[in-house]
C-alpha atoms as one frame of an Amber mdcrd trajectory, in Angstrom:
protein
   0.127   6.831 -24.810  -0.577   3.428 -23.332  -3.966   2.845 -21.800  -5.278
  -0.106 -19.877  -8.797  -1.478 -20.104 -10.147  -1.673 -16.594 -13.581  -2.416
 -15.232 -13.352  -0.816 -11.828 -15.722  -1.431  -8.986 -15.852   2.325  -8.574
 -17.841   2.854 -11.767 -20.937   0.982 -10.621 -20.414   2.400  -7.114 -20.813
   5.876  -8.572 -23.715   4.901 -10.779 -21.532   5.645 -13.792 -20.965   3.644
 -16.929 -19.193   0.286 -16.704 -17.315   1.042 -19.867 -13.486   0.837 -19.858
 -11.551   3.865 -18.703  -8.108   5.254 -19.443  -6.580   4.686 -16.024  -2.901
   5.437 -15.861  -0.297   4.154 -13.454   1.324   5.180 -10.235   5.015   4.827
  -9.486   6.119   1.209  -9.300   9.347  -0.699  -9.745   8.958  -3.659 -12.076
  11.525  -6.238 -13.092  11.275  -9.199 -15.350  10.730 -12.218 -13.209  13.141
 -15.060 -12.458  11.840 -18.580 -11.978  12.331 -18.237  -8.222  11.420 -14.925
  -6.667  13.642 -15.735  -3.722  16.818 -16.054  -5.778  19.432 -13.421  -4.848
  18.939 -10.317  -6.945  18.362  -6.647  -6.444  15.102  -5.737  -4.824  12.039
  -4.639  -6.709  11.564  -1.053  -5.737   9.208   1.828  -6.267  10.160   4.414
  -8.858   8.813   7.623 -10.252   6.495   7.107 -13.207   7.494   7.742 -16.786
   5.228   9.565 -19.167   5.250  11.932 -22.069   3.660  15.339 -21.693   2.173
  17.973 -23.926   3.714  20.713 -21.787   6.470  22.958 -23.050   9.953  22.866
 -21.579   9.696  26.619 -21.230   7.886  27.621 -18.044   6.938  31.267 -17.882
   7.944  32.580 -14.481   5.310  35.296 -14.422   2.228  33.139 -14.891   3.344
  29.522 -14.863   1.479  29.119 -18.176   2.828  26.625 -20.714   3.514  27.412
 -24.358   0.757  25.332 -25.954   2.346  25.371 -29.381   5.417  23.453 -28.333
   5.861  20.118 -26.628   8.423  19.006 -24.132  11.246  16.877 -25.475  12.844
  16.211 -22.106  11.409  13.764 -19.620   9.192  15.490 -16.981  11.481  14.287
 -14.214  14.524  15.749 -15.952  12.608  19.008 -16.298  11.667  19.051 -12.610
  15.153  18.018 -11.466  16.875  20.738 -13.485  14.346  23.406 -12.533  14.768
  22.825  -8.786  18.556  22.902  -9.027  18.696  25.960 -11.284  15.993  28.081
  -9.664  15.994  27.214  -5.967  19.726  27.296  -5.218  21.307  28.067  -2.842
  18.276  27.475  -0.595  17.799  24.016  -2.070  20.947  21.911  -2.222  21.430
  18.924  -4.529  25.016  17.779  -4.235  27.350  17.146  -7.169  27.603  13.553
  -5.939  24.204  12.550  -7.351  22.351  12.631 -10.667  19.022  11.576 -12.078
  18.741   8.283 -13.966  15.860   7.803 -16.410  15.710   4.159 -17.422  13.399
   1.791 -19.225  10.534   1.092 -16.856   9.897  -2.592 -17.434  13.523  -3.710
 -17.772  15.590  -1.350 -15.637  13.245   0.073 -13.040  12.410   3.554 -14.271
  13.464   6.806 -12.619  16.006   6.753  -9.817  18.838   8.758  -8.266  22.377
   7.415  -8.656  25.803   8.390  -7.381  27.886  10.305  -9.944  31.055   9.539
  -7.970  32.062   7.574  -4.888  30.179   9.125  -1.961  31.540   8.652   1.594
  29.214   7.652   4.438  27.387  10.383   6.383  27.458  12.722   3.386  24.586
  15.136   2.930  23.515  14.737  -0.689  20.260  16.726  -0.593  18.736  19.470
   1.507  15.350  20.669   0.289  13.507  23.468   2.123   9.847  22.438   2.105
   8.681  26.019   1.899  10.714  26.641  -1.259  10.797  23.618  -3.529   7.105
  23.362  -4.379   5.924  20.791  -1.860   2.235  19.944  -2.208   0.327  19.468
   1.024  -3.359  19.816   1.731  -3.024  22.157   4.683  -1.082  24.897   2.866
  -3.456  24.969  -0.082  -6.690  24.704   1.903  -5.643  27.149   4.623  -4.986
  29.787   1.956  -8.261  29.236   0.134 -10.880  31.937   0.747 -14.347  30.743
  -0.230 -15.671  34.281  -0.267 -12.657  35.812  -2.020 -12.554  37.620  -5.325
 -11.895  34.393  -7.211 -15.312  33.095  -6.185 -16.461  29.809  -4.759 -14.707
  26.592  -5.773 -16.996  23.606  -5.118 -14.138  21.117  -4.740 -11.935  23.243
  -2.484 -14.973  24.168  -0.376 -15.760  20.471   0.043 -12.163  19.538   0.887
 -11.695  22.445   3.265 -14.895  21.522   5.104 -13.729  17.926   5.379 -10.279
  19.062   6.527 -11.880  21.159   9.255 -13.790  18.151  10.573 -16.811  17.668
   8.321 -17.514  15.015   5.725 -18.514  11.390   6.016 -16.120   9.421   3.875
 -12.906   9.933   5.827 -13.952   9.868   9.457 -11.999  11.869  12.013  -8.695
  13.707  11.734  -6.461  10.730  11.067  -3.919   9.480   8.554  -6.551   8.077
   6.216  -8.381  11.387   6.112  -5.202  13.359   5.430  -4.303  11.007   2.604
  -7.772  11.246   1.070  -7.852  15.046   1.218  -4.379  15.340  -0.304  -5.505
  13.013  -3.105  -8.549  15.222  -3.636  -6.381  18.336  -3.831  -4.006  16.731
  -6.349  -6.893  15.461  -8.498  -8.438  18.944  -8.544  -5.155  20.597  -9.539
  -4.558  17.970 -12.220  -8.002  18.481 -13.734  -7.514  22.236 -13.628  -4.145
  21.881 -15.291  -5.545  19.535 -17.905  -8.158  22.138 -18.842  -5.515  24.863
 -18.834  -3.200  23.035 -21.235  -5.619  21.469 -23.730  -6.576  23.392 -26.833
 -10.310  22.641 -26.581 -10.717  23.726 -22.946 -12.226  27.048 -22.062 -10.613
  27.609 -18.667  -7.891  30.223 -18.858  -8.460  30.766 -22.552  -9.876  34.208
 -21.973  -7.377  35.126 -19.302  -9.600  34.093 -16.390  -7.948  33.233 -13.125
  -8.889  31.293 -10.040  -7.166  30.061  -6.916  -7.025  26.463  -8.209  -5.674
  27.648 -11.560  -2.993  29.687  -9.835  -1.972  26.693  -7.698  -1.940  24.314
 -10.681   0.365  26.654 -12.596   2.607  27.173  -9.576   3.013  23.400  -9.184
   2.960  22.661 -12.926   6.319  20.893 -13.155   5.613  18.696 -10.156   2.125
  17.882 -11.420   3.564  16.954 -14.815   5.882  14.500 -13.045   2.822  12.595
 -11.809   1.156  10.521 -14.535  -2.389  11.192 -13.484  -4.251  12.347 -16.567
  -4.076  11.474 -20.249  -2.286  14.119 -22.294  -2.466  14.830 -25.987  -0.090
  12.642 -27.950   1.952  14.372 -30.625   2.583  12.476 -33.838   5.860  14.303
 -34.444   7.533  13.001 -31.247  10.583  10.934 -32.146   9.942   7.178 -31.945
  12.955   6.545 -29.696  11.930   9.445 -27.468   8.388   8.075 -27.212   9.753
   4.654 -26.241  11.904   6.263 -23.574   8.835   8.001 -22.157   6.743   4.861
 -22.237   4.348   4.686 -19.356   4.938   2.016 -16.698   2.495  -0.783 -16.139
  -0.402   0.057 -13.807   0.143  -2.338 -10.908  -1.738  -0.596  -8.116  -4.829
  -2.450  -6.920  -7.002   0.484  -8.006  -6.274  -0.451 -11.640  -6.965  -4.156
 -11.361 -10.221  -5.605 -12.613 -12.567  -7.386 -10.225 -11.752 -10.667 -11.977
  -8.033 -10.129 -11.420  -8.575  -9.431  -7.713 -10.773 -12.514  -7.332  -8.648
 -14.923  -9.356  -5.022 -13.825  -9.161  -5.044 -12.856  -5.468  -7.519 -15.465
  -4.257  -6.795 -16.708  -0.741  -3.953 -14.283   0.036  -3.933 -11.509   2.618
  -3.282  -9.295  -0.391  -6.787 -10.055  -1.654  -8.334  -8.910   1.610  -6.187
  -5.788   1.613  -6.996  -5.017  -2.029 -10.723  -5.208  -1.319 -10.357  -2.905
   1.683  -8.386  -0.294  -0.280 -10.718  -0.338  -3.274 -13.883  -0.238  -1.167
 -12.646   2.568   1.092 -11.516   4.785  -1.756 -14.682   3.972  -3.676 -16.806
   5.370  -0.855 -14.803   8.606  -0.785 -14.963   8.999  -4.575 -18.697   8.436
  -4.548 -19.172  11.085  -1.861 -16.986  13.666  -3.614 -17.854  13.009  -7.263
 -20.761  15.440  -7.558 -18.620  18.386  -6.418 -15.842  17.443  -8.853 -18.280
  17.088 -11.746 -19.904  20.418 -10.961 -16.625  22.298 -10.690 -15.135  20.757
 -13.853 -18.262  20.978 -15.990 -16.330  22.613 -18.876 -14.077  19.596 -19.513
 -15.676  17.876 -22.475 -19.149  16.397 -22.787 -20.859  14.455 -20.001 -19.249
  11.123 -20.858 -15.688  12.344 -21.290 -15.973  14.603 -18.234 -17.051  11.721
 -16.008 -14.240   9.563 -17.318 -11.590  12.238 -16.795 -12.833  13.142 -13.319
 -12.879   9.518 -12.194  -9.458   8.896 -13.744  -8.025  11.904 -11.933  -9.477
  10.947  -8.560  -8.398   7.304  -8.720  -4.961   8.113 -10.123  -4.429  10.765
  -7.453  -5.171   8.247  -4.729  -2.658   5.850  -6.277  -0.035   8.600  -6.502
  -0.553   9.828  -2.933  -0.485   6.269  -1.572   2.787   5.547  -3.366   4.586
   8.914  -3.267   3.570  10.922  -0.207   5.336  11.191   3.116   3.512  10.313
   6.291   2.835  12.197   9.485   6.347  11.763  10.857   7.481  14.179   8.155
   4.660  16.592   8.872   4.898  20.308   8.393   4.019  20.973  12.036   3.893
  19.282  15.391   0.157  18.594  15.173   0.784  15.933  12.527  -0.987  17.573
   9.585   1.794  16.781   7.228   0.794  14.314   4.572   2.769  15.796   1.699
   4.370  15.315  -1.700   7.957  16.539  -2.041   9.695  16.810  -5.443  13.039
  15.060  -6.001  13.034  13.237  -2.659  10.161  11.078  -3.864  12.416   9.811
  -6.660  14.386   7.778  -4.095  13.565   4.108  -4.482  13.057   1.508  -1.751
  15.276  -1.154  -0.242  14.341  -2.418   3.200  17.245  -4.865   3.463  20.207
  -2.708   2.494  19.279   0.992   2.282  22.244   3.287   1.721  20.581   6.649
   2.482  18.086   8.038   4.934  16.086  11.237   5.015  15.159  13.299   8.027
  12.931  16.279   8.650  14.861  19.165  10.209  13.338  22.234  11.782  16.388
  23.183  13.818  14.951  21.681  16.989  12.829  24.763  17.554   9.386  23.584
  18.688   8.039  27.140  18.638   9.103  27.449  15.017   7.315  24.206  14.204
   4.119  25.294  15.883   4.431  28.641  14.131   4.252  26.894  10.764   7.908
  26.680   9.770   8.190  23.758   7.400  11.874  22.996   7.765  14.063  20.960
   5.455  14.116  17.403   4.180  17.742  16.246   4.426  19.047  13.113   2.660
  22.270  11.597   4.045  24.242   8.502   3.071  24.359   5.661   5.594  27.412
   4.007   4.071  29.753   4.485   1.140  27.891   4.582  -2.166  29.987   3.708
  -5.192  29.786   5.574  -8.442  26.844   4.383 -10.517  25.059   2.788  -7.563
  21.500   3.849  -6.882  20.564   5.774  -3.752  18.029   3.656  -1.883  16.092
   4.375   1.271  13.831   2.215   3.385  10.194   3.247   3.441   9.923   1.423
   6.753   9.087  -2.191   7.432   5.742  -3.390   6.216   4.738  -6.886   5.075
   4.643  -7.479   1.340   0.852  -7.514   1.165   0.749  -4.080   2.821   3.530
  -2.595   0.673   1.725  -3.839  -2.429  -1.463  -2.055  -1.378   0.315   1.333
  -1.271   3.131   1.153  -3.785   2.001  -1.454  -6.286   5.052  -3.717  -5.993
   6.361  -6.613  -3.917   9.927  -6.233  -2.576  12.438  -8.690  -3.984  14.186
 -10.874  -1.426  17.950 -10.475  -1.772  19.135 -11.919   1.510  16.592 -11.990
   4.317  13.720  -9.912   5.541  10.766  -9.977   7.891   7.644 -11.294   6.245
   4.112 -12.152   7.322   1.500 -14.765   6.708  -1.772 -15.730   8.370  -2.750
 -18.880  10.267  -6.439 -19.727  10.848  -7.323 -19.282  14.511  -9.964 -22.018
  14.357 -10.614 -24.853  11.913 -13.411 -24.355   9.414 -15.406 -26.970  11.325
 -15.148 -28.375  14.831 -15.818 -32.100  15.007 -17.401 -32.847  18.374 -16.834
 -36.606  18.108 -13.311 -36.883  16.727 -12.621 -40.306  18.252 -15.960 -41.925
  17.511 -17.099 -43.653  14.364 -20.641 -42.478  13.775 -22.935 -42.315  10.802
 -23.961 -38.788  11.728 -21.119 -36.311  12.330 -21.762 -33.550  14.856 -19.951
 -30.398  13.803 -19.973 -26.647  14.308 -19.409 -24.499  11.221 -16.846 -21.827
  12.142 -16.835 -20.186   8.730 -20.063 -18.501   9.866 -19.464 -15.166  11.567
 -22.300 -15.784  13.993 -20.333 -18.760  15.332 -16.781 -17.496  15.287 -17.496
 -13.861  16.258 -17.834 -14.491  20.027 -14.797 -16.799  19.963 -12.576 -14.210
  18.294 -13.639 -11.544  20.790 -12.828 -13.862  23.690  -9.433 -14.786  22.219
  -8.515 -11.112  21.838  -9.509 -10.383  25.426  -7.454 -13.343  26.648  -4.379
 -12.371  24.625  -4.616  -8.778  25.850  -4.762 -10.025  29.432  -1.576 -12.014
  28.843   0.132  -8.935  27.390  -0.838  -6.832  30.399   0.589  -9.415  32.819
   3.766  -9.686  30.728   4.292  -5.911  30.797   3.807  -5.784  34.581   6.197
  -8.678  35.154   8.795  -7.198  32.845   8.594  -3.857  34.647   8.718  -5.249
  38.199  11.074  -8.167  37.726  13.722  -8.662  35.080  12.642 -11.640  33.026
  15.163 -14.443  33.236  15.214 -15.332  29.557  17.820 -16.547  27.123  19.762
 -13.476  25.968  19.733 -14.487  22.317  15.964 -14.842  22.317  15.656 -11.435
  23.954  17.848  -9.919  21.234  15.684 -11.558  18.611  12.566 -10.053  20.195
  14.122  -6.613  20.163  14.644  -6.895  16.399  11.065  -7.813  15.649   9.162
  -5.025  13.863   6.895  -3.219  16.287   3.790  -4.291  14.383   4.590  -7.936
  15.174   4.799  -7.319  18.909   1.023  -7.206  19.143  -1.650  -9.671  18.139
  -3.236  -8.926  14.785  -6.269 -10.619  13.318  -7.450 -10.575   9.729 -10.544
 -12.075   8.189  -9.785 -13.907   4.986 -12.433 -14.477   2.377 -13.061 -18.112
   1.514 -15.852 -20.101  -0.130 -18.802 -21.189   2.032 -19.209 -24.863   2.985
 -20.913 -26.915   0.296 -23.902 -27.477   2.599 -24.715 -23.749   2.667 -23.355
 -22.640  -0.726 -26.809 -22.306  -2.291 -28.308 -20.342   0.593 -25.237 -18.142
   1.039 -23.455 -17.839  -2.323 -21.138 -15.024  -1.187 -17.634 -15.588   0.153
 -17.195 -16.297   3.854 -14.643 -14.814   6.199 -12.275 -16.824   8.348 -10.399
 -15.266  11.272  -6.626 -15.670  11.097  -3.720 -14.603  13.280  -1.032 -12.627
  11.469   2.402 -14.079  12.219   5.772 -12.762  11.061   9.290 -14.171  10.900
  12.493 -13.721   8.912  12.683 -15.512   5.605  15.799 -16.093   3.513  16.668
 -16.301  -0.148  18.251 -19.741   0.319  17.650 -22.594   2.817  19.371 -22.032
   6.141  18.876 -22.685   9.825  20.209 -19.270  10.816  16.699 -18.009  11.445
  15.477 -20.817  13.704  15.343 -18.458  16.665  13.149 -16.055  14.721  10.802
 -18.882  13.734  10.648 -20.121  17.326   9.950 -16.629  18.603   7.199 -16.173
  15.997   5.459 -19.317  17.232   5.918 -18.276  20.868   4.331 -14.909  20.090
   1.075 -16.448  18.847   0.880 -19.341  21.325  -1.273 -17.396  23.856  -3.960
 -16.819  21.225  -3.970 -20.454  20.188  -3.948 -21.658  23.803  -7.082 -19.559
  24.328  -8.589 -20.971  21.109  -7.810 -24.527  22.235  -9.541 -23.785  25.559
 -12.598 -22.477  23.688 -12.784 -25.626  21.551 -12.476 -27.759  24.683 -15.338
 -25.854  26.309 -17.524 -26.292  23.226 -16.894 -30.042  23.215 -17.742 -30.247
  26.908 -21.001 -28.403  26.236 -21.825 -30.827  23.444 -21.126 -33.839  25.627
 -23.193 -32.496  28.536 -26.217 -31.016  26.806 -26.023 -32.111  23.201 -25.533
 -28.533  21.924 -22.624 -26.099  21.772 -23.140 -22.347  22.096 -20.231 -20.006
  21.408 -21.900 -17.213  23.391 -21.535 -19.304  26.572 -17.754 -19.514  26.374
 -16.112 -18.544  29.679 -13.509 -15.929  28.810 -11.766 -16.174  32.174 -10.965
 -19.832  31.502  -9.493 -18.892  28.138  -7.396 -16.148  29.756  -5.964 -18.643
  32.244  -5.242 -21.112  29.451  -3.521 -18.396  27.388  -0.838 -18.125  30.094
  -0.663 -21.826  30.955   2.111 -23.747  29.172   0.100 -26.882  29.896  -2.026
 -25.868  26.898   1.001 -25.771  24.580   0.419 -29.197  23.032  -3.174 -28.552
  21.847  -2.193 -25.010  20.810   0.655 -26.321  18.642  -1.651 -28.911  17.096
  -4.081 -26.113  16.295  -1.282 -24.040  14.746  -0.067 -27.002  12.698  -3.565
 -27.807  11.458  -4.008 -24.152  10.490  -0.689 -24.068   8.638  -1.478 -27.257
   6.722  -4.933 -25.936   5.794  -3.531 -22.544   4.788  -0.709 -23.974   2.680
  -3.135 -26.247   0.857  -5.501 -23.373   0.113  -2.711 -21.059  -1.065  -1.253
 -23.739  -3.345  -4.648 -24.747  -4.742  -5.655 -21.131  -5.298  -2.301 -20.505
  -6.995  -2.929 -23.401  -9.361  -6.389 -22.050 -10.139  -4.914 -18.577 -10.729
  -2.475 -19.990 -13.300  -5.305 -21.813 -15.065  -7.442 -18.668 -15.120  -4.547
 -16.591 -16.437  -3.814 -19.095 -19.202  -7.460 -19.025 -20.231  -7.464 -15.226
 -20.351  -4.267 -15.139 -22.392  -5.752 -17.576 -24.893  -8.776 -15.333 -25.365
  -8.863 -13.212 -28.489  -9.321  -9.499 -28.689  -6.970  -8.440 -25.893  -4.602
  -5.595 -26.734  -0.878  -6.315 -26.390  -0.430  -3.750 -23.655  -3.394  -5.138
 -21.678  -1.945  -8.637 -21.858   1.389  -7.296 -20.641  -0.298  -5.444 -17.775
  -2.052  -8.633 -16.718   1.183 -10.611 -16.834   2.883  -8.172 -14.478  -0.092
  -8.234 -12.143   0.015 -12.015 -12.174   3.710 -11.887 -11.237   2.893  -9.528
  -8.377   0.139 -11.844  -7.100   2.473 -14.827  -7.347   5.114 -12.951  -5.352
   2.592 -12.267  -2.582   1.504 -15.890  -2.507   5.082 -17.179  -2.385   6.037
 -14.791   0.410   3.199 -16.121   2.568   4.071 -19.720   1.748   7.708 -19.108
   2.671   6.674 -18.042   6.185   4.255 -20.936   6.660   6.735 -23.560   5.525
   9.449 -22.168   7.789   7.121 -22.308  10.810   5.831 -25.752   9.860   9.411
 -27.041   9.758  10.120 -25.537  13.179   7.037 -27.192  14.665   7.975 -30.545
  13.122  11.461 -30.284  14.598   9.781 -30.407  17.991  12.369 -28.250  19.739
   9.883 -25.989  21.470
């Protein structure tokens, strides 16, 4: 079993030891890297994880208990695939057109589903009734849990049920983040229960005791075994070739990165900001829930090993739920409670450019049945002809690379073209109030300080929202006389890019304040998206132009704010961001007369951003080389780090591709 040495921020957050932990991977598609990530090739995609297991291939129908004296020789995904087909037919349908493919993780992409013959378009290849196939969702398990039942109180399920019903601090209200967190908690609890049930030195179940969690872990045993969440006992008598085939994939999810890797490999990218958000948010939830998990699983080893296993299970469950679960659109009822894990369907890998299948949730169109709790079916249908041997690929929905990486632990490969995002600073790091004067004493305003840029960002958002409101009214009352091609381009833009988004990137403080404020500063940036291509072409000029047009109102407002600050400085000798007149910025945001200063501001931001990304990339390479030259690193750890470095480089290059395309469009001067 391969382990990775990780110093996670969650250990000190919990007040636990900083010592390395055996943190295993989530599903991720990894390929060996070409020199240019934008060269035409098949996309990097998510896959189901590979792992060996101590479980027996014989599942006892009566109890779900494993035979502890035998070990499974088939891959867990093969076991799950065969079991669903053999035991759930005819309710569950897996067509003869498809078969499971278990491949080498690092070289061939791991588990996937391939066509066993030529499959025509619009062919139903899977129909899985959610109430039959062993779906795991928080609502079903928690709704059936009776705290005062004969099985007794379960500290973890009591905690999760209370949070599900509206209590708890870590997850906020009833929203997608809360549903994801609770499902992760449920999976971690079942995994820990199963671990105790299947290890020789555990006491749970050894004397025939039963509990609700134990019953659920046995009922979902095959599906749980297909998720590589906990370390299992390694058998010395497993065939070497078989062990190689079951080799665990590399842990690429941000939850498995070290703090140094986040700071050095991702430095300056939106991915770094996103990684910090994910790790910090999950860390708060784990810290809040840890005492209940430790109390409930007090029989798993001594204090040290128990804490390690509990933390491993909780973190790994979050990684698995982030990368494998279906969102609210596939919910089990109309109230949107349906964050869920579905066997077999989650083995479909991702391709956003050329998917050849889609899945839909069917409940027969009966809203009463939905509200009554009917779960319906997940149906997978081909979109086009799929040739024999080709993999079935679905789109997980458009998301920028930095966002996909935060959930799935991979960066999509660019085969032809796709929408991608970068960030452009909304304001320069410093405003020079005497740009045309040669003086010995420069008068500047430091906009890397939140106290300075905070009021400006708020005013820009208000101005941009005012422009959007006017645009919607005009579009509703009067048809906008606009070039038809541009309008078609706008209709293709992902919905997320139709609204202004701001992110705060972390960057070093100015040298003048570095000693007083040694922590990293934040800089507000506008997220901008356009289509990028695998090879140079002018086919996407309209997309680039539209991307710039979409952020111009924000930069017009920013240019107005800078002009107001300079006027203040000239009149009174001081500039106060709290005295900015928002109404003037709102007028400027709509006024094309502000286009020239807005474009200059965009260009300056692009140049600054490109320089920082390139410089940070160079520093990342130097840091990586230094780490690789260090002695004492295990081979597998070095390999893990190399794949993480490739992932970080992919994120950096994707952002640079967007910025350089927009810079070229601005230089062409056609707007």
